[in-house]
N, CA and C of each residue as an Amber inpcrd file, in Angstrom:
protein
   444
 -52.8690000-107.2500000  21.2000000 -52.2730000-106.9920000  22.6430000
 -52.9330000-106.9670000  23.8600000 -52.0960000-107.5720000  24.8160000
 -52.3080000-107.9160000  26.1430000 -51.8310000-107.1810000  27.1990000
 -50.6780000-106.2360000  26.9670000 -50.3320000-105.8000000  27.8530000
 -49.3140000-104.5010000  27.3560000 -49.0410000-103.7740000  28.0020000
 -48.7410000-102.2660000  28.0390000 -47.1290000-102.0010000  29.0160000
 -46.3530000-102.1660000  28.7400000 -45.2140000-101.7020000  29.8080000
 -44.5950000-100.4800000  29.8140000 -44.9050000 -99.2930000  30.8750000
 -43.3290000 -98.0080000  30.6820000 -42.6430000 -98.2910000  31.4450000
 -41.7900000 -97.3770000  31.8490000 -40.7060000 -96.7650000  32.8250000
 -41.0940000 -95.4100000  32.9970000 -41.3510000 -95.2160000  34.6470000
 -40.9430000 -93.5830000  34.7390000 -39.9450000 -93.1510000  34.5370000
 -39.7820000 -91.7210000  34.6110000 -38.4430000 -91.3830000  34.6130000
 -38.4070000 -89.3540000  34.4100000 -39.6490000 -89.6450000  35.4080000
 -39.9730000 -88.6090000  36.2450000 -39.1250000 -88.2740000  38.0160000
 -38.4870000 -87.1990000  38.1610000 -38.1690000 -87.1180000  39.6320000
 -38.2370000 -88.3520000  40.7470000 -39.2710000 -88.2960000  41.6580000
 -39.3970000 -89.3270000  42.2150000 -39.8890000 -90.8540000  42.1420000
 -40.3430000 -90.5170000  41.1990000 -40.8280000 -91.7520000  40.8040000
 -39.7170000 -92.8530000  39.2060000 -38.4480000 -91.5340000  39.2170000
 -38.1040000 -92.4040000  38.5140000 -37.4840000 -94.0690000  38.6230000
 -37.4220000 -94.6420000  37.3030000 -37.3150000 -95.9760000  37.0990000
 -38.6070000 -96.9490000  37.5960000 -39.7150000 -96.2620000  38.6130000
 -41.1560000 -97.2140000  38.6020000 -41.7270000 -97.8580000  37.4690000
 -41.9250000 -99.0760000  37.5220000 -42.5150000 -99.7120000  36.2360000
 -43.8050000 -99.9530000  36.5340000 -44.6910000 -99.1150000  35.5910000
 -45.9120000 -99.5460000  35.2570000 -46.3670000-100.3210000  34.4010000
 -47.1710000-101.8090000  34.6140000 -47.8670000-102.5620000  34.0980000
 -48.7090000-102.5350000  34.0450000 -50.0110000-102.2920000  32.2890000
 -51.1040000-102.2330000  32.1600000 -51.3670000-103.2690000  31.3190000
 -52.6570000-104.3370000  31.8640000 -52.7610000-105.3330000  31.4800000
 -54.4590000-105.2940000  31.0300000 -54.5760000-105.8590000  29.4330000
 -55.7620000-105.5480000  28.9340000 -56.4390000-106.9700000  29.0150000
 -57.7470000-106.8720000  28.9110000 -58.8190000-108.1530000  28.5710000
 -58.4170000-108.9280000  27.8840000 -57.7590000-110.1140000  28.0570000
 -57.6260000-111.0810000  27.1440000 -59.0390000-111.4120000  26.4190000
 -60.1420000-111.1950000  26.5030000 -61.0900000-111.5070000  25.5650000
 -61.9570000-110.1020000  24.4970000 -61.0460000-109.1970000  24.7120000
 -60.9510000-107.8760000  24.0050000 -60.1410000-107.6450000  23.0670000
 -60.3030000-107.5920000  21.4570000 -59.3610000-106.8600000  20.5340000
 -58.6730000-105.6050000  20.7460000 -57.8340000-105.7900000  21.3390000
 -57.1990000-104.4430000  21.9000000 -55.7240000-104.3460000  20.6480000
 -55.9240000-103.3050000  20.0250000 -55.1030000-103.1760000  18.2180000
 -53.8200000-102.9010000  19.4100000 -52.3630000-103.1670000  18.6700000
 -51.3070000-102.9330000  18.6080000 -50.6440000-101.5920000  17.3060000
 -49.9330000-101.1250000  17.8820000 -49.4090000 -99.8720000  17.0750000
 -49.2280000 -99.9780000  15.5630000 -48.9600000-101.4180000  15.4880000
 -48.7760000-101.3320000  13.6260000 -49.7690000-101.8970000  12.9910000
 -51.3260000-102.0070000  13.6510000 -52.3430000-102.2730000  13.3710000
 -52.8500000-101.4580000  13.0940000 -52.7820000-100.4510000  14.0850000
 -52.9590000 -99.2400000  13.9520000 -52.5930000 -98.1910000  12.7220000
 -51.5700000 -98.0770000  12.5930000 -51.0450000 -97.5810000  11.2370000
 -51.6490000 -97.9290000  10.0630000 -51.8070000 -99.7220000   9.7730000
 -52.4210000 -99.7610000   9.3300000 -53.7480000 -99.7390000   8.8590000
 -54.2870000 -99.4860000   9.5810000 -55.5500000 -99.0800000   9.7630000
 -55.8090000 -97.0490000   9.2620000 -54.7240000 -96.6460000   9.8140000
 -54.7030000 -95.2390000   9.3410000 -54.3930000 -95.4090000   7.9790000
 -53.7670000 -96.1280000   7.4580000 -53.0410000 -96.3440000   5.6470000
 -54.7240000 -96.7310000   5.1500000 -55.8230000 -97.7420000   5.7260000
 -56.3730000 -98.4170000   4.7030000 -57.5560000 -97.4260000   5.0010000
 -57.8670000 -96.5380000   5.5840000 -59.1090000 -95.7450000   5.7060000
 -59.4240000 -94.8100000   4.2390000 -59.9340000 -94.9670000   3.6340000
 -60.4980000 -94.6290000   2.4520000 -60.6020000 -93.3120000   2.0370000
 -60.2840000 -92.2450000   3.3010000 -61.0610000 -90.5970000   3.2230000
 -59.6860000 -90.4030000   3.7260000 -58.9880000 -91.0310000   4.5160000
 -56.8750000 -90.4940000   4.5930000 -56.3580000 -91.2970000   3.9250000
 -56.2980000 -92.1210000   3.0660000 -55.4710000 -92.5530000   2.3370000
 -55.8490000 -91.3550000   0.8840000 -57.1230000 -91.3890000   0.3700000
 -57.4390000 -90.1770000  -0.7670000 -56.3030000 -88.7460000  -0.2590000
 -56.5620000 -88.2250000   0.8050000 -56.3180000 -87.0300000   1.2740000
 -54.4530000 -87.2280000   1.4790000 -53.9690000 -88.2360000   1.5530000
 -52.4930000 -88.3290000   1.9900000 -51.9580000 -88.4670000   0.5170000
 -52.9130000 -89.4190000  -0.5150000 -52.3270000 -89.3040000  -1.7590000
 -52.3520000 -87.8760000  -2.9350000 -53.3760000 -86.9270000  -2.4040000
 -53.3320000 -85.7020000  -2.8460000 -52.2770000 -84.3630000  -2.3490000
 -51.9580000 -84.8360000  -0.9910000 -50.6970000 -84.0660000  -0.2700000
 -49.6230000 -84.4370000  -0.8490000 -49.1320000 -85.6370000  -1.3110000
 -47.8180000 -86.3460000  -1.7790000 -48.1400000 -85.6270000  -3.3840000
 -48.8410000 -85.3490000  -4.0720000 -48.7920000 -85.1180000  -5.5500000
 -48.5620000 -83.7220000  -5.6060000 -48.5350000 -82.6340000  -4.6090000
 -48.5520000 -81.4980000  -4.7340000 -46.7250000 -80.4350000  -4.3970000
 -46.1600000 -81.6330000  -4.8460000 -44.7470000 -80.8160000  -4.7900000
 -44.5680000 -80.9920000  -2.6410000 -45.2410000 -81.8840000  -2.4380000
 -45.2080000 -81.6450000  -0.6390000 -45.1190000 -83.3910000  -0.3210000
 -44.0620000 -83.2770000   0.7740000 -43.7260000 -84.6720000   1.2010000
 -44.8670000 -84.6480000   2.6880000 -45.4750000 -85.6580000   2.5820000
 -46.1480000 -85.9570000   3.6990000 -44.9540000 -86.8890000   4.9870000
 -44.9240000 -86.2050000   6.2420000 -44.1620000 -86.5490000   6.8730000
 -44.9150000 -87.2080000   8.3690000 -44.9670000 -88.4780000   8.2830000
 -45.9350000 -89.0930000   9.5700000 -44.8460000 -88.8330000  11.1360000
 -45.4300000 -88.3570000  12.3350000 -44.4380000 -88.1140000  13.6480000
 -44.5250000 -89.5530000  14.2570000 -43.9910000 -89.5360000  15.2820000
 -44.8480000 -90.4840000  16.2950000 -45.7740000 -90.9870000  17.0280000
 -46.2480000 -92.7560000  16.5580000 -47.3580000 -92.7410000  17.2130000
 -47.0290000 -92.9700000  18.4700000 -47.8710000 -91.9490000  19.2470000
 -48.4700000 -92.4160000  20.7850000 -49.0720000 -93.2490000  21.0220000
 -48.8230000 -94.3390000  22.1780000 -49.8350000 -95.1090000  22.6530000
 -50.1170000 -94.8280000  24.0630000 -51.1350000 -94.5080000  24.5140000
 -51.4710000 -93.8820000  25.3720000 -53.0440000 -94.5450000  26.7190000
 -52.2400000 -95.2870000  27.5750000 -53.6000000 -96.6410000  28.1780000
 -54.3640000 -95.3130000  28.5800000 -55.8080000 -95.3600000  28.5350000
 -56.8440000 -95.2170000  29.0770000 -57.9000000 -96.1140000  29.3080000
 -58.1660000 -96.5690000  30.5060000 -59.1600000 -97.5110000  31.1480000
 -58.4300000 -98.7620000  30.4660000 -59.1910000 -99.6600000  29.8620000
 -58.7960000-100.9530000  29.3730000 -58.6800000-101.3260000  27.7450000
 -57.8340000-100.0110000  27.6290000 -57.6660000 -99.9310000  25.7290000
 -56.5560000 -98.6590000  25.8210000 -56.2620000 -98.4920000  24.7260000
 -54.6810000 -97.4390000  24.1480000 -55.5890000 -96.7560000  23.5600000
 -54.9380000 -95.4380000  23.5890000 -55.6810000 -94.0020000  22.7520000
 -54.3210000 -93.8430000  22.1860000 -54.6660000 -93.8530000  20.6220000
 -53.4970000 -93.7150000  19.7720000 -53.3620000 -92.1320000  19.2770000
 -52.1130000 -91.8890000  19.3690000 -51.9190000 -90.4790000  18.7880000
 -50.9270000 -89.8920000  18.1980000 -50.9010000 -89.4570000  16.6830000
 -50.2630000 -88.9780000  15.7150000 -50.1400000 -88.3110000  14.9770000
 -49.0560000 -87.0630000  15.0950000 -49.1970000 -85.8920000  14.0670000
 -48.8600000 -86.2130000  13.0800000 -49.2700000 -85.4790000  11.8900000
 -48.5020000 -85.5310000  10.6960000 -48.4260000 -84.5560000  10.0810000
 -47.2030000 -83.6060000   8.9640000 -46.7230000 -82.9890000   8.7540000
 -46.5410000 -83.1760000   7.2480000 -46.4080000 -81.7640000   6.9490000
 -46.5200000 -81.5780000   5.5200000 -45.0690000 -80.7000000   5.2400000
 -44.0800000 -81.1890000   4.6010000 -43.0280000 -80.0550000   4.2430000
 -43.1760000 -79.9230000   2.3860000 -43.0240000 -78.3770000   2.2870000
 -42.5250000 -78.0970000   0.8360000 -41.2300000 -78.2270000   0.1280000
 -41.3710000 -78.5780000  -0.4850000 -40.2650000 -79.3100000  -1.6570000
 -38.6150000 -78.6370000  -1.2690000 -39.2820000 -77.1000000  -1.1580000
 -38.4130000 -76.2420000  -1.3470000 -36.9320000 -76.2710000  -0.2470000
 -37.6010000 -77.3390000   0.7500000 -37.1120000 -77.4080000   2.2520000
 -37.1860000 -76.5590000   3.4920000 -38.3970000 -76.1260000   3.2950000
 -39.0710000 -75.5890000   4.4360000 -39.2420000 -76.1900000   5.5070000
 -39.7020000 -75.2770000   6.6750000 -40.0750000 -76.4240000   8.1010000
 -40.9530000 -77.0400000   7.8020000 -41.2810000 -78.3590000   8.2880000
 -42.4340000 -79.1490000   8.0930000 -43.6600000 -78.2730000   9.0690000
 -44.7870000 -78.4360000   8.3810000 -45.6430000 -77.6660000   8.9640000
 -46.8930000 -78.5360000   9.7560000 -47.1200000 -78.4830000  10.6260000
 -48.5230000 -79.1340000  11.1890000 -49.7390000 -79.4730000  10.7580000
 -49.7170000 -80.5060000   9.8490000 -51.6070000 -80.4770000   8.9830000
 -52.5790000 -80.7030000   9.6440000 -52.4750000 -82.3020000  10.3060000
 -53.5070000 -82.8570000  10.5640000 -53.1910000 -83.9840000  11.9940000
 -53.8600000 -84.0860000  12.9300000 -53.5210000 -85.1670000  13.6700000
 -54.4590000 -86.5370000  14.0470000 -53.9340000 -87.8080000  13.9670000
 -54.7130000 -88.8750000  13.9900000 -55.1980000 -89.0510000  15.7870000
 -56.1230000 -89.4910000  15.6900000 -56.1570000 -90.6140000  16.7470000
 -57.4220000 -91.8010000  16.7410000 -56.9510000 -92.6470000  17.2290000
 -57.5990000 -93.5780000  17.2150000 -57.9530000 -94.2570000  18.6130000
 -58.9610000 -95.1560000  18.8520000 -59.8370000 -95.5900000  20.0810000
 -60.4760000 -96.5190000  20.0730000 -60.2540000 -97.6510000  19.9940000
 -61.0490000 -99.1080000  19.8320000 -60.9510000 -98.9610000  18.3220000
 -62.4930000 -98.8970000  17.6880000 -62.4320000 -99.0060000  16.7130000
 -62.7970000 -97.8470000  15.4990000 -62.5770000 -96.6820000  16.1880000
 -62.7220000 -95.8040000  15.9320000 -60.8920000 -94.8280000  15.1960000
 -61.2050000 -93.9820000  14.3320000 -60.1790000 -93.2520000  13.4330000
 -60.8770000 -92.1030000  13.3490000 -59.9770000 -90.5020000  13.6740000
 -60.2460000 -89.6330000  13.3250000 -58.8860000 -88.7770000  13.1440000
 -59.0060000 -88.1770000  11.7240000 -57.8390000 -86.8940000  11.3130000
 -58.6110000 -85.5740000  11.2450000 -57.7890000 -84.5570000  12.0950000
 -58.5980000 -83.3590000  12.3150000 -57.4060000 -82.3910000  12.4250000
 -57.5570000 -81.0430000  12.3730000 -56.7320000 -80.4260000  11.9330000
 -56.0810000 -80.0560000  13.3600000 -56.1920000 -80.1600000  14.7020000
 -56.0620000 -80.1430000  16.1750000 -56.1860000 -81.3360000  16.7940000
 -55.2710000 -81.4570000  18.0430000 -55.6960000 -83.0820000  18.8010000
 -57.1250000 -82.7030000  19.5070000 -57.1660000 -81.3720000  19.6060000
 -58.3480000 -81.1340000  20.4540000 -60.1840000 -81.7290000  19.6060000
 -59.8950000 -81.5220000  18.0800000 -60.8310000 -81.6760000  17.7100000
 -60.5680000 -83.3190000  17.4010000 -59.2700000 -83.7200000  16.7860000
 -59.1720000 -85.3280000  17.1110000 -60.2810000 -86.0440000  18.1070000
 -59.6460000 -85.2740000  19.4900000 -60.6260000 -86.3950000  20.5280000
 -61.8580000 -85.4870000  20.6740000 -62.6490000 -84.6060000  20.4330000
 -63.5490000 -84.7820000  20.3590000 -64.7630000 -85.2300000  18.7730000
 -63.9710000 -85.4670000  17.9300000 -64.6160000 -86.8680000  17.5330000
 -64.7340000 -88.2100000  17.4080000 -63.5360000 -88.3410000  18.3730000
 -63.6980000 -89.7350000  18.7760000 -64.4290000 -89.9730000  20.0180000
 -64.4800000 -88.9280000  20.9120000 -65.1690000 -89.1180000  21.9000000
 -66.4600000 -88.3380000  22.1300000 -66.8170000 -87.4860000  21.4010000
 -67.7060000 -86.6610000  20.8670000 -68.3400000 -85.7260000  21.7270000
 -67.4770000 -85.1580000  22.6450000 -67.5350000 -83.9880000  23.2650000
 -66.6760000 -82.8490000  23.2280000 -66.5850000 -81.8600000  23.7090000
 -65.2620000 -80.8460000  23.6880000 -64.1620000 -81.0600000  24.5550000
 -63.0700000 -81.6570000  23.6420000 -62.1210000 -81.6060000  24.3540000
 -61.5330000 -80.6830000  25.8400000 -60.9880000 -81.1580000  27.0820000
 -61.1470000 -79.8960000  27.8490000 -62.2060000 -80.1000000  28.7280000
 -63.3390000 -79.8320000  28.5280000 -64.9690000 -79.7730000  29.2900000
 -64.8090000 -80.3800000  30.0950000 -64.8470000 -80.1280000  31.5770000
 -65.3410000 -80.7480000  32.6400000 -66.3410000 -81.8710000  32.6360000
 -65.6450000 -82.9990000  33.2930000 -66.6570000 -84.2720000  32.9180000
 -66.9420000 -84.9610000  34.2290000 -68.3420000 -85.2520000  34.3750000
 -68.3250000 -85.5830000  35.4710000 -68.1330000 -86.7290000  36.1060000
 -67.6030000 -87.0110000  36.9990000 -66.8490000 -88.1610000  37.6660000
 -67.7540000 -89.6040000  37.8360000 -67.1910000 -90.4280000  37.5990000
 -68.2740000 -91.5160000  38.0300000 -68.3970000 -92.1110000  39.5150000
 -69.3680000 -93.0050000  40.2260000 -69.3220000 -93.0200000  41.1440000
 -68.3710000 -94.3290000  41.3550000 -67.3810000 -94.0350000  42.2830000
 -66.3260000 -94.9210000  42.5470000 -64.9450000 -94.8800000  41.7650000
 -64.9500000 -93.3470000  41.2510000 -63.6790000 -93.2800000  40.6900000
 -62.9180000 -91.9710000  41.4610000 -61.9110000 -92.0040000  41.9390000
 -61.4330000 -90.7930000  42.2680000 -60.0600000 -90.8850000  41.7960000
 -60.0760000 -89.1030000  41.8140000 -58.7150000 -89.0280000  41.0110000
 -57.3000000 -88.9780000  42.2470000 -56.4300000 -89.8340000  41.2950000
 -55.5960000 -90.3000000  42.2970000 -54.6340000 -89.0730000  42.6250000
 -53.5870000 -89.3460000  43.7720000 -52.6470000 -88.6900000  43.9050000
 -51.7600000 -87.8350000  42.9260000 -51.0890000 -87.0040000  42.9790000
 -50.1060000 -86.7340000  42.0380000 -49.1050000 -87.4180000  42.3750000
 -48.8570000 -88.6360000  41.2250000 -47.7020000 -89.3950000  41.3880000
 -47.6890000 -90.5590000  40.1790000 -48.8470000 -89.7780000  39.7180000
 -48.8160000 -90.5280000  38.1290000 -49.6340000 -91.8800000  38.2840000
 -49.7960000 -92.5720000  38.5170000 -50.8230000 -93.6200000  39.1000000
 -51.8710000 -93.6130000  37.7010000 -52.0930000 -95.1260000  36.8650000
 -52.5350000 -94.5660000  35.9970000 -54.2680000 -94.1770000  36.3690000
 -54.8910000 -93.5970000  35.5320000 -56.1980000 -92.2410000  35.5270000
 -57.1760000 -93.1050000  34.3120000 -58.5110000 -93.1040000  35.2410000
 -59.6180000 -92.7550000  34.0130000 -59.3570000 -92.3460000  32.8050000
 -60.2390000 -93.0090000  31.9130000 -59.8500000 -91.8910000  30.6840000
 -60.5530000 -90.6450000  30.5840000 -61.4940000 -90.6300000  31.4220000
 -62.4390000 -89.1710000  31.4050000 -61.0050000 -88.1360000  32.2440000
 -60.2490000 -88.5910000  32.8410000 -59.4120000 -87.6750000  33.5760000
 -58.2450000 -87.3020000  33.1930000 -58.1480000 -88.2570000  31.4980000
 -56.7930000 -88.3480000  30.8120000 -57.4740000 -87.1880000  29.7630000
 -58.3880000 -87.3380000  28.8690000 -58.8710000 -86.8410000  28.0910000
 -59.2560000 -85.1240000  28.2680000 -59.8300000 -84.9880000  29.5280000
 -59.7280000 -83.7180000  29.9900000 -58.3790000 -83.0040000  30.5690000
 -57.0530000 -83.8250000  31.0150000 -55.8280000 -83.2080000  30.9240000
 -55.1490000 -82.8510000  29.5160000 -55.5410000 -83.8850000  28.4090000
 -55.0970000 -83.4440000  27.2740000 -55.7330000 -82.0760000  26.3570000
């Protein structure tokens, strides 16, 4: 993937188009490649097979692509629904970033697994990185993880 395009839908910025360009020399996985990598992970595949055999249905939520620095952070919830028609229950959250994939019980745990620190924990800002004004401009990775 070489670019990601989004249109704002909030208040004053409504209709504003944002383009995130990724370096051509780096491999940035697209949504289909991430979905395939999740399916091919042996631990994840084994767990999904077990859940599907116990009278439950595995439901994968929407795969969200969030631009972070020069890459994308992917987040996808996983739900289980019993055969008897009960409301699906959030069971796991997949997070993928670069070559890493995590499947944990919460978004916070998945982010911690990927980034190696507690999600929401204060992150020291890097020199030359300023917090942008409230307007939704693209933010550095540390700011997005802290907000998650």
